[in-house]
N, C-alpha and C positions, 0 to 999 in steps of 0.2 A: 311208586309202583308202576305208574303208567310209563315213565321213562324207561324202566327196565323191560317192560313188555315190548315197547317200541324197539329197544336194542335187540331183543331176542328175535323180533320180526326181521330186523336188518341182518342179523347173523344167519337166519334161515335163508333169506334172499341171497346172501353172499354164498352160502353153501350150495344152493340150487344153481346159481350162475356158474360156479366153478366146476360142477359135475355135469352140467348140461352140454351135450355135443354141440360143436360150433354151428352146425347146420340148423339147429333148433333154437339157438339163442335169439336171433332177431324176431321170429314169430312169437316167442315167449315174452320178450320185452315189449313188443308192440301190443300184445294182449294186456299186459300189465299196465302199460301207459293208458290204454283205453279204459281200463277199470278205474284207475286213479282219476281220469278225466271226468267220469260220471259221478264218482262219490265225493270229489273235492269241490263241493258246490261253492263255498265261500271264496276260495282263491280263483276259481273259474269266473266268478262274478267280477272280481277285481281286474282280471285280464280283459274281460269284455268291456269294462268301463274304460280301461286304458286305450283299447283299440278304438272305441267310439270317440274318445277324446282326441286321439292323434289323427285318425283317418276320417272322422266325421262320416260323410256319405260318399267318400271317394272310392270306397270299395264296398262290395255287397256284404250282407249278413253272413252268407255262406262262406265268403272268403275270410271273414273275421273268425268264424268258428274253426275254419281249417287252420288258421294261424295258431289258435289256442291249442288245438289238438296236436299240432306240430311242436308247440312249445312243451307240452307235457311229454311227448315222445323224446324230445331232446333232453329233458331232465332225467328220464329213465335211462337213456343211453349214457348220460353223464355218470349216473350211479354205477352202471355196468363198467364203464371205462375206469372209474375210480377204483373198483375192485380189481379188475384185470391188470391195471397199471402197477399195482403193488408187486406184481411178479416180474416186471420188465426191467432190463438194463438199458443203456443208451442205444444199443443195437435194436432192441425191441421197439423203442420209441421212434427211431429213425425209419423203421418199416411202416409205421402208422402215420407219420407226419411228413408232408411235403412243405418245405420252407420257401416262402416267397419274399423277395427283397431282403435276403439275409445280409446283404452288404451294409444295410443301415446299422445293424447292431455290431457287425464285425468292425466297421470303421470306428465306431464309438469306443470299442474295446482297444483297437489298435492305437487310437489317439489318447488312450488312458483317461477318457472322460468319465465323470460320474454319471450313472445311468439310472433314470427313473422309467420303469415300464408301467404303462397304464392299460387297462382293459375293462371290459364290461362283463356282466353275467350273460355271456353269449357263447354259443357253441360249447366247447369244453374248456371253461376258464381254469379248471384245476391244473391244466398243463403248465400254468405259470409257476406252480410250486413243485413240479416234478421234472418236466422236460428242460425248462430254461436253466436251472442250476447244473443239470447233468451235462448239457451241451456247451454252456458258456462260462458263467462265473457263479460262485456262491451267491445265493439270493436271500433277501429278507422280504417277507411278505406280511402285509397287514390283513388280519382276518378277525371277524367278530365271533366270539365264542358261541357255540350252539347252546340252546337252553337245556338240551338233554345231556347230562354230565357223562353218561356212558358213551354216547355217540361222539361227544366232543373230545373225549380222551382218545378214542380210536382215530378220529380225524386228525388231531394234532400229531399223534405218533406217525401217521402216514405222511402228513405234510412235512414233518421235520426230517425225513430221510433225504438223502441225495443232496447234501450241502444246502438245505433250505432251513432258514430260521423263521419261525412264525412269531409275530408279536400281536397283541390285542390293540384295539383302537385306543384304549387308555394309555398304552405304552408307546403309541406311534410317534409322539413328538420327539422324545429323546432317542427312541429306538431307531428311527429313520435317519436322524442326524448322525448317530454313531455308525450305522451301517454304511452311509455314504463316505464317511471319513475312513472307514476300513476298506474301501474299494469294492464293497459288495453292490450288486444290482439290487435296487429296491423295487418292489412291485405293489401296485394298488388296484383294486377294482372299484371304480368311482362312479358307477351309474345308478346306484340306489338312492332312495330318499335320504337326505342329510339334514339334520336340525340346524347346522351352522354352515356358513359358506357365503357365496355371493350369487347374485342373480345371473343366470345365463339362459339362453334359449336351447332347449334340448328336445329333439323330435318336433320342433316347431312350437314348443310351449315353454312358458316361463317356469323355471324351477330354481331351487337352491342347489348349488353344487360345491363340493369342497374345493377350496383354493389352496390347500396345503401343498399339493404337487407344484403349483405355480410358485409359491413362496420358497419352497426348497430349491427349485430349479434356478430362480433368480438369485438366491443367496449364495448357492454353491456352484454356480455355473454348470449345472447338471442338465444334460440333454434329456428331453422327454420323448420316449419312443412308444407310440401306440402299437399294440399287437393283439390280434384276435385269433383264436383257434377255431376255425370254421369247419364244420363237418361237410365233407364232400360226398361221402357215401358211408354206409355203416362200418364203423371201425377205422375209417380213413379221414384224416384231417389235414388242413393246410394251416401253417403258422403264417399269418398275414401281417408282416411288418409294414407300417406306414412311415412316410418320411419323418425324420426327427424334427421335433419342435425345439428350435434353438432359442435360449433365453435372450441372447443378444439381439434377436429380431423383434423383441417386444420391449419397447422403451416408453418413457413418459410416465405421468402420474397414474395412468390407467393400465400399466403394463400387466399387472396381476389379472385384471378383468379381461384383457384381450387374450392373454395366454390361457386362462381358464375357459373362455369361450371357444378358443381353437380346439381344445381337447373335447369339448362337448360336440363340436362340429364333426370331428373325426368319428366319434362314437355314433352319432346320429346317422352319418353317411353309411357306416358299415352295417348297422342294425337294419336299416331299411332295404339293404340288398337281399337279405334272407330273414325277414322278421320272425319267422317261425322258430328261429334259433335263439331268440332273446327271451329272457325271463319276464314275461308280461304279468306274472302273478303277484307282483309286489305293488304297494301304493306309491309309485314313483312321483306322482304329481300332487300329493296330498297337502303340501305346505301352502300352496296358493289355490289349490282347486279341490279341497277335501270334499266338496259337495258331490263330486262325480262318483264317490264311493257309497253315498247314502242310498 
């Protein structure tokens, strides 16, 4: 029953967003983000614990809470874009997104390389399943199903448009191999807590991170391209492509470890540029540092 109620709330929010005049959208979303910030006590506490852990006393308490408020605002903007983007074609996306360092992915496509895109829960990460397949090649994305079956159904239907194939984490092993063999781009969001993987340093702290991207890259000679969709202003984003990580540059018995750490380094570097756009509300560090959430 609760799931259905939440689904109705989402549908109501979607209806309000679509009928609200453009000049009122941002104030409406900002107000809604502030409301969520104050009532979502548990996840706000996780965000503060993460910021205390990462920054320690290098920034002030006011700055930490400013980042948390910005993170909630980014989440609400994300939801708005998710709704609006369902009505867009490639021309509409091109008006919203400025592409930086596009030659990185264009070269990989021209050279007929197998491509693994990695990103984080940063900015508007959903563009990976909408903009990327429309502009470049059919894409296979890995996503964890939502607990709410009604919202999950709508999310999957939306994500599956525009030459996007969604697979669950349970299907990822065979699904990603099949997608690479078919010449599809594969995309993964790899910044959250993971129960399996290898040790890396992320945002200056020891964490477990999936090494599946590294193993796939080394096995299939697939290039790993980090990309982040960074909000530049309300409704405007940049697609920031970073230099490709070539599997041939990582050799030796510790090749997987070095390639996985390289991915964590890129994510850390980008997140710290505009930390308010990262999803601080999850327990990213709980494998080795669960005490910070007590």
